[in-house]
C-alpha positions, 0 to 999 in steps of 0.5 A: 273408943265409945262416942260418949268417952270420944265427947268427954274427952273432947270436952278435956281437951276444950278445958285444957285451953281454958286452963291454958288461957288462964295460965298465960293471964296469970303470967302476964298479971304476974310480969306487969312492970311495976314503979317499985321494982322487979321486971322491965317492960322489955323483959315483960313483952318478952315474956308476954310474946314468948308464952302467947306463941306457946299458948297459942300453938298448944291450944290450937293443937288441943282445938284440933284433937277435940274437933277430930274427937267430937267427929268420932263421938258422932260416928264420922271417921277421919283419916289422917 
């Protein structure tokens, strides 16, 4: 992979992390308990925790991939 493309792919992986965080914020806002009806507090907490864990794990994976791509862009080859 050319170094320029590796750097661009690394930035794309970090951009995906930002997208996942924004998506989590949207889901968290949509599941806020309201007095006029909708989801209750317990279900909202379960939603926040379950989506938060998934976003955390997928985000961590993308950060690791981005770091390896940035290393590849700098010419540092690392074996798995």
